[in-house]
C-alpha positions in Angstrom: 126.3 -3.8 41.0 128.6 -5.9 38.8 126.9 -8.5 36.6 128.7 -11.4 38.3 127.3 -10.4 41.7 123.8 -10.2 40.3 124.2 -13.7 38.8 125.5 -15.1 42.1 122.5 -13.4 44.0 120.0 -15.0 41.6 121.6 -18.4 42.0 121.5 -18.0 45.8 117.7 -17.3 45.7 117.1 -20.2 43.3 118.9 -22.5 45.7 116.7 -21.3 48.6 113.5 -21.9 46.6 114.7 -25.3 45.6 115.4 -26.2 49.2 112.1 -24.9 50.3 110.3 -26.9 47.6 112.1 -30.0 48.6 111.1 -29.4 52.2 107.4 -28.9 51.2 107.5 -32.1 49.1 109.1 -34.0 51.9 106.4 -32.9 54.3 103.6 -33.8 51.8 105.2 -37.2 51.3 105.3 -37.8 55.1 101.7 -36.6 55.4 100.7 -39.0 52.6 102.4 -41.9 54.4 100.6 -40.9 57.6 97.2 -41.2 55.9 98.2 -44.5 54.4 99.2 -45.8 57.8 95.9 -44.5 59.2 93.9 -46.3 56.5 95.8 -49.6 57.1 95.1 -49.3 60.8 91.4 -48.7 60.3 91.1 -51.7 57.9 93.0 -53.9 60.4 90.5 -52.8 63.1 87.7 -53.7 60.8 89.0 -57.2 60.2 89.5 -57.7 63.9 86.2 -56.2 65.2 83.8 -56.4 62.2 83.2 -52.6 62.5 81.8 -50.8 59.4 84.3 -51.2 56.7 86.4 -48.3 55.5 87.3 -48.3 51.8 90.6 -46.6 50.8 91.1 -45.2 47.3 93.8 -43.0 45.7 92.3 -41.3 42.6 94.8 -39.0 41.1 97.1 -39.6 44.1 94.5 -38.1 46.4 93.3 -40.0 49.5 89.6 -40.8 49.7 87.9 -42.5 52.6 84.3 -43.5 52.5 82.0 -45.9 54.4 80.8 -49.1 52.7 78.6 -52.0 53.8 79.6 -54.2 56.7 82.2 -56.8 55.7 80.7 -60.1 54.3 77.3 -58.5 54.3 74.9 -60.0 51.8 73.9 -57.8 48.8 70.4 -59.0 49.4 69.9 -56.8 52.5 66.9 -54.6 51.9 67.7 -51.2 50.6 66.6 -48.3 52.8 63.1 -47.2 51.5 60.3 -45.1 52.9 59.6 -41.5 52.8 60.5 -39.4 55.8 57.0 -38.1 55.5 56.0 -41.4 57.2 57.2 -40.1 60.5 53.6 -38.6 60.4 51.5 -41.5 59.0 49.5 -41.0 55.9 47.8 -43.3 53.3 51.0 -43.1 51.3 52.8 -44.9 54.0 50.3 -47.8 54.1 50.5 -48.0 50.3 54.3 -48.1 50.4 54.3 -51.1 52.8 51.7 -53.0 50.7 53.8 -52.3 47.6 56.9 -53.7 49.2 55.1 -56.8 50.3 53.7 -57.5 46.9 56.9 -57.0 44.9 57.3 -60.1 42.7 60.8 -60.9 44.0 59.5 -60.7 47.6 56.4 -62.9 46.9 58.6 -65.6 45.2 60.9 -65.5 48.3 58.0 -65.9 50.7 56.7 -68.9 48.8 60.2 -70.6 48.8 60.6 -70.1 52.5 57.1 -71.4 53.3 57.5 -74.4 51.1 60.9 -75.3 52.6 59.4 -75.2 56.1 56.3 -77.2 55.0 58.4 -80.0 53.5 60.4 -80.3 56.7 57.9 -80.2 59.6 59.1 -80.5 63.2 57.1 -81.2 66.4 57.1 -79.2 69.6 60.6 -78.3 70.9 62.2 -80.1 68.0 62.1 -77.2 65.6 65.9 -77.1 65.1 66.0 -76.9 61.4 63.1 -74.5 61.2 64.9 -72.3 63.7 68.2 -72.6 61.7 66.3 -71.4 58.6 64.9 -68.4 60.5 68.3 -67.5 61.8 69.9 -67.8 58.3 67.3 -65.4 56.9 67.8 -63.0 59.8 71.6 -63.0 59.2 70.9 -62.3 55.5 68.8 -59.3 56.5 71.4 -58.2 59.0 68.9 -58.4 61.9 70.2 -59.0 65.4 68.7 -61.7 67.6 69.0 -63.8 70.7 69.1 -67.6 70.5 68.0 -69.9 72.0 64.9 -69.1 74.1 62.7 -72.1 75.1 65.1 -74.5 73.5 64.6 -73.5 69.8 63.0 -70.1 70.0 64.4 -66.8 68.7 64.0 -63.1 69.9 65.1 -60.7 67.1 64.8 -56.9 67.1 64.7 -54.1 64.5 64.7 -50.4 65.1 66.4 -47.8 67.4 67.1 -50.3 70.2 65.2 -48.1 72.6 61.7 -47.7 73.9 58.9 -48.1 73.0 59.1 -51.9 72.3 56.3 -53.8 70.5 56.4 -57.5 69.6 55.0 -59.7 66.9 55.0 -63.5 67.4 54.9 -66.5 65.1 54.7 -70.2 66.2 57.0 -72.8 64.5 55.9 -76.3 65.4 54.0 -78.9 63.3 51.6 -81.7 64.1 51.9 -85.5 64.3 49.6 -86.0 61.2 50.3 -87.8 58.0 49.7 -85.3 55.1 47.0 -86.3 52.6 47.5 -83.4 50.2 49.3 -84.5 47.0 51.4 -81.6 45.8 55.0 -80.9 44.9 55.9 -79.6 48.3 54.2 -82.3 50.4 55.8 -83.1 53.8 58.9 -85.2 53.5 58.6 -86.5 57.0 56.3 -89.5 57.6 53.6 -88.8 60.2 54.4 -85.1 60.6 52.7 -82.2 58.9 52.2 -78.4 59.1 48.4 -78.9 59.4 47.8 -75.7 61.3 49.6 -73.2 59.2 52.6 -72.5 61.4 54.8 -72.6 58.3 52.8 -69.7 57.0 53.1 -67.8 60.3 56.9 -68.0 60.3 57.0 -66.9 56.7 54.8 -63.9 57.3 56.9 -62.8 60.2 60.1 -63.1 58.1 58.3 -61.1 55.4 57.5 -58.4 57.9 61.1 -58.4 59.1 62.3 -57.7 55.6 59.9 -54.8 55.2 60.7 -53.3 58.6 64.4 -53.6 58.0 64.1 -51.6 54.9 62.2 -48.9 56.9 64.3 -49.1 60.0 65.3 -45.5 59.7 61.6 -44.6 60.2 61.0 -46.7 63.3 60.4 -44.6 66.4 61.3 -47.4 68.8 62.0 -51.2 68.5 60.1 -54.1 67.0 60.7 -57.4 68.7 60.2 -60.5 66.5 59.4 -63.7 68.4 59.7 -67.1 66.7 58.2 -69.5 69.3 58.3 -73.3 69.6 55.7 -75.6 70.9 52.3 -73.9 70.5 50.6 -77.2 69.8 51.9 -79.0 72.9 54.0 -77.8 75.7 53.0 -74.2 76.2 56.0 -72.8 74.4 54.8 -69.3 75.1 55.2 -69.8 78.9 58.8 -70.9 78.4 59.5 -68.0 76.0 58.2 -65.6 78.7 60.3 -67.3 81.3 63.4 -66.8 79.1 62.8 -63.1 78.7 60.8 -62.8 75.4 58.7 -60.0 76.8 61.5 -58.0 78.5 60.7 -54.3 78.0 57.8 -55.1 75.6 54.6 -53.2 76.2 52.3 -54.7 73.5 52.2 -57.8 71.3 50.4 -59.0 68.2 50.1 -62.4 66.4 48.1 -63.9 63.5 46.7 -67.3 62.7 45.5 -68.6 59.3 41.8 -69.3 59.0 39.8 -71.2 56.5 36.7 -69.3 57.6 37.8 -66.1 55.9 38.5 -65.5 52.2 42.2 -65.1 51.3 43.7 -61.9 52.6 40.8 -60.9 54.8 41.7 -60.0 58.4 39.3 -61.0 61.2 39.4 -60.2 64.9 37.3 -58.8 67.7 37.7 -57.0 71.0 37.7 -59.0 74.2 37.7 -62.8 74.4 38.4 -64.3 71.0 39.6 -67.8 71.8 38.5 -70.1 74.6 40.4 -71.2 77.6 41.0 -75.0 77.3 41.6 -77.7 79.8 41.5 -81.5 79.9 40.7 -84.1 82.6 41.0 -87.8 83.2 39.4 -89.7 86.0 40.3 -93.2 87.1 37.3 -94.8 89.0 37.7 -97.7 91.3 35.7 -99.3 94.1 35.7 -97.6 97.5 36.5 -100.9 99.3 38.8 -103.7 98.1 36.8 -106.7 96.9 33.6 -104.7 96.7 31.0 -105.6 94.0 30.3 -102.0 93.1 29.3 -101.6 89.5 31.9 -99.2 88.1 30.2 -99.0 84.7 27.0 -97.6 86.3 29.0 -95.3 88.6 31.0 -93.9 85.7 28.0 -93.6 83.4 26.1 -91.6 86.1 29.1 -89.3 86.4 29.1 -88.7 82.6 25.4 -87.7 82.6 25.9 -85.4 85.6 28.9 -83.7 84.1 26.9 -82.8 81.0 24.5 -81.0 83.2 27.0 -78.5 84.5 26.8 -76.2 81.5 23.1 -76.8 80.6 21.9 -76.2 84.2 24.5 -73.9 85.7 25.9 -71.7 83.0 24.4 -68.6 81.5 23.2 -69.1 78.0 25.0 -65.9 77.1 28.3 -67.2 78.4 29.4 -70.0 76.0 31.0 -72.9 77.9 31.7 -76.6 77.1 32.2 -79.7 79.2 32.5 -82.8 77.1 33.4 -86.4 78.0 35.3 -87.7 75.0 36.8 -91.0 76.3 35.3 -93.9 78.3 37.2 -97.1 78.9 35.7 -100.0 80.9 37.6 -102.8 79.4 36.5 -105.4 76.7 35.1 -108.2 78.7 31.4 -109.0 78.1 30.8 -111.2 81.1 32.6 -109.4 84.0 32.4 -106.1 85.8 35.7 -104.2 85.5 37.7 -103.2 88.5 38.7 -99.9 86.9 37.0 -97.4 84.6 38.8 -94.5 83.0 37.0 -91.5 81.5 38.2 -88.2 80.3 37.4 -85.1 78.3 37.8 -81.4 77.8 36.3 -78.2 79.1 36.3 -74.7 77.7 35.2 -71.1 78.5 35.8 -67.5 77.4 36.6 -66.0 80.7 38.9 -67.1 83.5 36.1 -67.0 86.1 33.9 -69.3 84.0 36.9 -71.5 83.1 38.0 -72.1 86.7 34.4 -72.5 87.8 34.1 -75.4 85.4 37.3 -76.9 86.7 35.9 -76.8 90.2 32.5 -78.2 89.3 34.0 -81.1 87.3 35.9 -82.2 90.4 33.0 -81.8 92.7 30.4 -83.5 90.5 32.6 -86.4 89.5 33.8 -87.2 93.0 30.4 -87.0 94.6 28.5 -88.8 91.9 30.7 -91.9 91.8 30.7 -91.9 95.6 26.9 -92.5 95.5 27.7 -95.9 94.1 30.4 -96.8 96.6 33.2 -95.8 94.3 36.1 -93.3 94.3 37.9 -91.4 91.6 41.5 -90.1 91.1 41.2 -86.9 89.0 44.0 -85.4 86.9 43.8 -82.0 85.1 47.3 -82.3 83.7 48.4 -79.1 85.3 52.0 -80.3 85.7 52.1 -81.1 81.9 51.1 -77.5 81.1 47.9 -78.7 79.5 45.8 -75.7 80.7 45.4 -72.8 78.3 43.7 -69.6 79.6 41.3 -67.7 77.3 42.9 -65.4 74.6 41.5 -62.0 75.2 42.2 -59.0 73.0 42.9 -55.7 74.6 40.4 -53.0 73.5 43.1 -50.5 72.6 45.2 -53.1 70.7 42.2 -54.3 68.8 41.3 -50.8 67.8 44.8 -50.2 66.6 44.8 -53.4 64.6 41.5 -52.6 62.9 42.6 -49.0 62.0 45.8 -50.2 60.5 44.2 -53.0 58.5 41.4 -50.8 57.1 44.0 -48.2 56.0 46.2 -50.9 54.5 43.6 -53.2 52.9 40.3 -51.3 52.8 37.0 -51.8 54.8 36.0 -54.9 52.8 39.1 -56.8 54.0 38.4 -56.5 57.7 35.7 -58.6 59.5 34.6 -58.9 63.1 35.4 -62.5 63.8 33.1 -64.7 65.9 34.5 -66.3 69.1 36.2 -69.6 68.6 36.2 -72.5 71.0 39.8 -73.4 69.9 42.6 -72.4 72.2 46.0 -70.8 71.8 49.0 -70.4 74.0 49.3 -66.8 72.8 46.9 -66.3 75.8 49.9 -66.4 78.1 51.3 -63.3 76.5 47.9 -61.6 76.7 47.8 -62.2 80.4 51.0 -60.2 80.8 50.7 -57.3 78.5 48.1 -55.7 76.2 47.7 -58.0 73.1 45.7 -58.5 70.0 45.3 -61.8 68.1 43.8 -61.9 64.6 43.0 -64.3 61.8 44.1 -64.0 58.1 41.9 -65.7 55.6 43.3 -68.5 53.4 40.0 -69.8 52.0 40.0 -70.4 48.3 37.5 -73.0 46.9 39.3 -73.2 43.5 42.5 -74.3 45.2 40.8 -76.6 47.7 41.9 -74.5 50.6 38.8 -75.1 52.6 39.8 -77.6 55.3 39.9 -76.9 59.0 43.2 -76.9 60.8 44.5 -80.2 62.1 43.1 -82.0 59.1 45.4 -84.1 56.9 43.8 -82.3 53.9 44.7 -78.8 55.3 46.3 -76.5 52.8 46.6 -72.7 52.4 46.3 -70.1 49.7 49.8 -68.7 49.5 48.5 -65.4 48.2 47.9 -64.7 51.9 51.6 -64.6 52.7 52.4 -61.0 51.5 49.2 -59.7 53.0 50.2 -61.2 56.4 53.7 -59.8 56.1 52.3 -56.3 55.3 49.8 -56.3 58.2 52.5 -57.4 60.7 54.9 -54.7 59.5 52.2 -51.9 59.4 50.8 -52.9 62.8 54.2 -52.7 64.4 55.5 -49.6 62.7 52.4 -47.6 63.3 52.2 -48.7 66.9 55.7 -47.1 67.4 54.7 -44.1 65.4 51.5 -43.5 67.4 53.3 -43.9 70.7 55.9 -41.2 69.8 53.7 -38.8 68.0 
């Protein structure tokens, strides 16, 4: 073959190769543009829908797509922690929760939250700023919630979103009391004070929320967090239930601070723990208009007879109370009044005893004043939701609580608590589903944390805050674990 033909043939093949290369490069460029368009579309969708953000990078002209945190998500969201071994509970899992609760940064945050709430107390159904604070913290933790329930209440959830569902509740309201404790974070609102520890209750539940969020991948179900208004007055629990707080929930737990137990000690018992509580007021007048009946004698006789209901009719093994705490016959010293008003409270640890007392108060009072030619109008304030049933711990829930606490804190930090004549609207939850209510000790003589709730001198030992958070978290997580094991 002549040399010129060989040269032409080589040039021909070179031109073919160049054209092929150009076609390949053109295809790669189009593919590159396609990926860029796809990335821009995904980012646009993220901005519009707040879906998980997709970060696009081009290292060395290569396309890399990787998931990153949700847009605008705070860097303070708890990191995922917890060994997968905790799917089958061991002591390591309890220790892990306690360690998380006591991390210095976490303890400092708990104290800040509690002090902020303490400085700004709000009464029943007025907990707007407290509720706002809770929602802000839930947003920071990337925890979903429903608001409002019962005017200022919140229902949040952590976990799989499916069954089983277990709830933990904290009350938010303060009391109309002027704080007498002089310290840096004293109430800033005249005549209002967190004198029953509800600021601590909210803080402990938020602390538990942070722990549970960091262990969400381990939860074998869903934890419901209930931040409830109006425990002190108004039966906020009833309104929370009416608004769906217990939808799908099969068990519930709650804590209350106690000056009877040393700091960090958990106390509870199976069966009735807190009494049912009711109030009554009687207006006594003459049976006939213009009658000279002595209303003071009639009312006094009724008081004496009322005191005999418990002493003469109740079993000494079934603690009950009927107490007249108010008596108003006017201020005149030389005239018989035309009206006497008396009132008081009654308490019992079972529904049967409680409603028996209610029945007997009505019968005794009406009949006794009738002996003196008088009549009485009696009010039990049922329309004002002033009746609280007994708070009764389910045997199974109490056993679970005790097991979790002993594993978490040790035998020495759990105590069988005596029954208490105080009342709690947590009782309404316990009437619907299995429940357990428990105390956490705040007693510390060195700090002066020794005063009973509802005292203007009431204060707490803040070392109880991480303990309460840990117990809440462990009780909830282990409940789900046990149900699915």
